[in-house]
N, C-alpha and C positions, 0 to 999 in steps of 0.2 A: 315923212309926209308925202314924198314923191310916190312911194310904193302904194300908199293908201289911196291917193288920188287916181293912180293908174288902175288899181284894182276896182275902185268904184266906177271909174269911167268905162272899164271893160265890161263890167256887169251891166251897166246902163246901155251900152251899145248892144250887147247880146239880147237884153230884154226888149230893146227898141226894135231890133230885127225880128224877133219873135212876134211882137205886136203887129209889125208891118205884114209879116207872112200870114198871120191869122186874119187880120183885117181885110186883106185882099183875097183870102180864101185859098191861098197856096199851101198853108200849113193848117191841117185840121187836127192838131193835137193840143190838148185832149179833145176827144170827139164831142164832149158835152159842153165845150166852152161857149159862152155867150158872145164872144168876140169874133167868131168865125163869120166871114163875109160881111162884116160891118165896117164900112170904109172909114168911119171916124176913128177907129182904133189904129188904122194904118197911119193916119195923120198924127195921132198921139205918139205912136211908135217912132215916127220920123223925128219928132221933137225930142223924145227921150234919147234916141241914138245920137242926135246932134249935140245935145248937152254932154253925153258921155264922151263923144269925140273931142269936144272942147276941153273937158277935164283931163283927158289924156295929153292933149297938146300942152295945156297949162302945166301939167306935172313934168313934162319933158323939158321945159324951158329952164 
């Protein structure tokens, strides 16, 4: 169970960081993404990354 929560948390953190990068315009991959330079996606990414971090912390307890 710990391994699964850690894996899910890590994937969530990675996706959250990608969303933050695209939402702020720093990451323009893929170039046709509708999320590029749309700040709301940076906020969504922050939430996703936070949930992923909390899952990792929970799994390590």
